[in-house]
N, C-alpha and C positions, 0 to 999 in steps of 0.2 A: 313206485319207480325208484331208481337209484338217485339219492339226493345229489343235486348239482350245485357246485360252489357258486355259480352265477346267480342263483335264485334270490338271495338277499339283496344283491345289487340291483337286480331287475325290479324287485318290489320297491326299492328305494327310488329308483328312477321314475317310477309311476307317481311318486309324490311330488316330483319336481317338474315334469314335462306333461303336456296334454297328450302327447303321443310317444310311445316307446316302441322301438323296433328291435327285433332279434334277427341277426344275420348269422351266416355260418354255412359250412359245407352241407351237402345232402347227407341225410341219415345221421346227423350229429345229435339229434334229440330235441330239436327246437319245438316241434309240435307238442311233444310230451311235457316239456318244461313249461310252455306258456299255459297249457291247460291245467297243470298242477299249481302254478304260481298264481293264477287268476281264476279261481274256482267259481267266483260269483259273477263272472263276465259271460255274456253270450258268446258262443264260439261258432264261427263259420269258416269253411275250408273251400277256397276257390279252385282246388284240385277237382272238386265235384263239378262235372260239366253243367249240370242244371243250375247249380248255385252261381257258377261263373257266367252263364248266359243271362241270368237275372241281373247280375251286377253290371254286365256290359250293356244291356239294353236300357236299364234305368238306374244309373249310379246314384241319382238324387234320391229316388225312392228307396233304394237298397240301404242307404245310410239313414234317411229320415224315419223309416219304419222300424228301425231297430234301436235297442237301448243305447245310451251313450257310454256304457261300459261294454266294449265289444272287442273281441279278438278276431282278427282277420288273418287267417293262415294262407300262405302262398299268395300274398297280396299283389305280387308283381304281375300276375296274369291280367289284371284290369287296371291299367294306368290311370283311367279317368277317376277311379275311386279316391286317389290321393288328393286331387283338387277338392272333391266333395268333403273329405275328412278335414281338410284345412278349413273350409268354410264352417263346418259344424263345430269343430273344436274352438275356432276363434269366437263363434257366437257365445258359447258357454264359458270360455276362458277359465277352465278348471283343469287341474292336473289329472292324469290317469284316465283319460277318456277312451283311448284306443291303443291296442297292442297289435303291431303288425309283425308278421314273420314271413320268411321266404327263403328259398334256396338259390334262385337265380340272383345272386347278390349284385351283379352288374346292373340288372334291371331295377332291383329294389333301390339301390343307392342313387341311381339316375332319377327315379321318380321322387325320391325323398328330397334330393337337391333341388328339383324343379318346383315342387309344391309345398314341402314341409320344412324348408330350411329354417332353423331357429326354433322350431316347435317340437322337435323330436329328439329323444335321447336314444343314442345308438349303442347297442351292445353286440358282442360277438360270442357265439357259443360254438366252441370247437369240440371234437370228440373227447371222451373221458380223459381227464388227467390221471396220473398214477394214483393220486389220493382218492379220486372218485372210483377208479377201478377196484381199489381195495375194499370198497363197500358193496361190490356186486357179489353174487353167489359163487362166481368163479374168481377166487382171489389169486392173482398172478404174482410171481416174484418179478424182479426187474427184467431178467432175460426173457421171461414169458411175455411180459408187457411189451418189450421191444419188438417181439415177433407179432403179437396180436394187434398192437395198436389200441386205440380207444373208441372205435366206432361201437355204439351200444348194442346193435342187433346180435352179433355173435356172442356177446355176454348174456343177452336175454334169453336166447333160444338155442344156443349151442350150435348154430349154423357153422359148417366147415368154413374156414377162412378163405380157401381158394374159391369156393362157390360164392361167398359174399362179395369178395373183391372183383371177381369176374363180372358178376351182375352189376355191381356198382359202376365199374368203368364203362361197361356197355351202355348202361342207362345214361351216364354222364355224357359220353361221346355222342350218342344218338339224339338225346333230347336237348341238353344244354348247348353243346358245341355245334351240332349240325342244325337243329331246328331254330334255336333262338339266336345264335351268333352267326349263322350262315357260313360256318367253316365247311368248305366244299371237299377238301382233300382229307377226309376223316382217317384214311389209312396212314397218311403221313403224320397226322396229328397224334394218332395212337403210337406211332414209332417215336415221336417227339417225347411223349410221356416216358417211354423206356429210356431214352437218352438222358432225360432229366434225372432219372433214378441212378443211372450209371455215373453221372457227374455230380452227385450230391456231395456237399461239403467242399466243392472245388470252386475256383473262380470261374464265373460264367464266361464262356468263349462263344459269343454269338456267331462269329464267322465259322467256327468249326461245326456248330450245330446246323447252320444253314447249308454248309457243304455236305454234311452227312445226309441231310434230308433232300438235297437238291431243290431247295426253295430259296426265296429272297431273304436277305437279312431282316428286312422290315416284317416279313411274315413270322420269323422266329420271335422277334420282339413282341409282336401282337399276340402270338400264341402264349408266350410266357405271361403276358398281362391277363389273358383269359384264365390261366391256371391260378394266378394270384387272386383274381377277383372271385374265384370259386373256392378259395381257402384250401387249395390242394398243395401249393408251394408258396414259399416266401423268399425274398432276397434279404440276406444279412449284409448290411452296408459296412464298408470299411470306416474305421475311426480316423479322424483327422484332428490334428492340433498343431499349433504354430511352434514347431521345434526345429525348423530348418532341415527336416528330413524328407526324403522322397518316399511317400506312402502310396500304396496301391489305391487306385480309384475304382477298381472293379469289384462288384458285390459277389458274394457266395450264394449258392442255391441250397435250400433245404425244403423238406416236406413237413407239413404240419402233423402228419401221422406216420409213424414208422411201420405200422402194420401194412399200409398201402405201399410204402417204400419196399418192404421185404417182398411183398407179392410181385411188384414190378421187377425186382432183382431175382425172382424165381427161387427165393429162400422159403422152404416149406416147413421147417422144424427148428426148434431151439438148437439142436445138435448141429444142423447145417449152418445156422447163423454163427455159432461159436467157432466153427471151423472155416468160415468164409473169409476170404481176403477183404470183404466189404465190412467186416465187423466194426473196425475202427470208425468208418464213415457213418454207419448206422447208429453206433453208440453216441458219437458226437452229435448227430442229428437229434437223437432223443433228448440229450441234455439241453440243447439249444431250444428246441421246439417246446419242451416242457417248461422251460424258464419263461418263454413268451406266453404260454398258456396260463401260467400262474398269475400274470398281470391281467390278461384279458378276463379271467374269472373274477377279478376284483374290480373290473370296470376301468382299468387303466391301460393306456397305450404304452407298451414297452419301448424303452430306448436301449436297444441292443446293437452291438457292433463287434467286429473283429479287428485285430491289428496285424498289419504286415507291411514291412518297410523294405527298402532296397538292399539291406544287409541280411535279409531273410530272417529277421527277428519277427516272430509271429506269436500271438496269443489268441486262442480260439474264441473267447467270448469276453466282451467288456459290457458290463451291465451298468448303464448310467441312468436307469429309470429314477433312482434317487441320486441326483448328481452330487449331493453333499457326501454320499458314502458309496461310491462306485465299487463294484466287485470286478476283479480280474480273475479269469477262470481258464485254466488249461485242462483239456479233456483228453483222457487216455483210457483206452479199453483194456489195458494191461491189468492183470490181477496182482502184479508186483509193483510196488512203488520204487522209483529211483529218484534221487534228489535232482538229477539233471532235468527232470520233467518241469521243475519250477524255475529253471534258469531265466527264461524269457519273462515269466511273470514278475520275478524280482526286478529285472532290468526295467521293464515298463512301469512297474509300481514306483520305482525310484524316480523316473522321469515325471510321472504324473502326481507324485506325492500321495499315493494310496497306502494306507496303513496296513500293517501285517494282518490284522484281523479280517481284511477284505481281499487277501491273496489266497487263491484256491487252486488245488489240483483235484479234479474229480476223476475217480477211476473205479475199477471193479475190485478194489481191495475189500477185505472182510470187515474192517472196522475203521472208524474215523479217528484221526489223531493229528497232532501238530509236529512238523519236522522242520527244524531250523527256521521257525517263524512263519511257515506256510501251512495253511489248513489242508490236510489230506483228507478228502471227503469221499465216503462211499456213494455209489450211485443212488441207493435208496435214501440216504440222508439228504442228498441234494434234491431229489424229487419231492421229498416231504417237507422241505423248508417252508 
């Protein structure tokens, strides 16, 4: 398998917690990872109808009759197992007893909170980062990665991207959204996905989305929560600090995977992407989502924001994950650097006291260098930080 950056952290969590969970979107490689990381554990997959029936009819026997080093894949299918795992793990009071993985993250996390709070180390596995994609047999450059995204299957077997993403969305909408979440208007929900793609990198206008879909405002907010809990999209929150300025309170919308984003935007090749009016938004999405992914792969929750005030001063990304050394990042898809790109970064850096070494402009320039105290960084160098 392609080595995953989360693997060392996952193994370390198993030395601290009796139960470890791996959540993430469908097809991100969770099953492959847990089987490779815990080779001496017994493995069961509740996607198997017979195995699931056994767990549903006798959850006590299902756990008692198996070793205490057990991987349960797609664990969310049998909620009663979580209570039994709690009982068994408390009895032994040892780390690393159970590893749980699943794709319906809304159900996984609900069951964890109800039965395993305080006993479980939670990790998130997203599709390949650029660093991981470089270790596959198909080594992409940044533009190719922006189009392909990081879902492992097209890298593993060469499946055409349009075929993969078409099947992926159909499965997601039919199984997760319709069957498990009870969304009845799947046609409107599918259109909602397309509208999210068209509004990527923009302030979320719930009213506009509701009007476009002819649904209630509460419906749009609920659907967005579904996409977030499925690790398909995320909201980047605005940064606030007490400086007497009026700052926006509305978050921006991004996708975790730019391959899925390009598919929804009907961009089918690198050439189409580079000529598309959406290039700037897709490139910005790539830099923001890969920054978040970098932290998730180290088992950390990213603290990422954007800045926008009533004077239209805006900085695309503020990384406060290390609050003692925050990074301010302006993101430009241009292949030519202009010093005006750094104007707002310098302004906000002065207000926040951020040193020059943490002021960045990331763009599609050919090499990284420093210009008037600002780090001009290639896309590749930023992705490989």
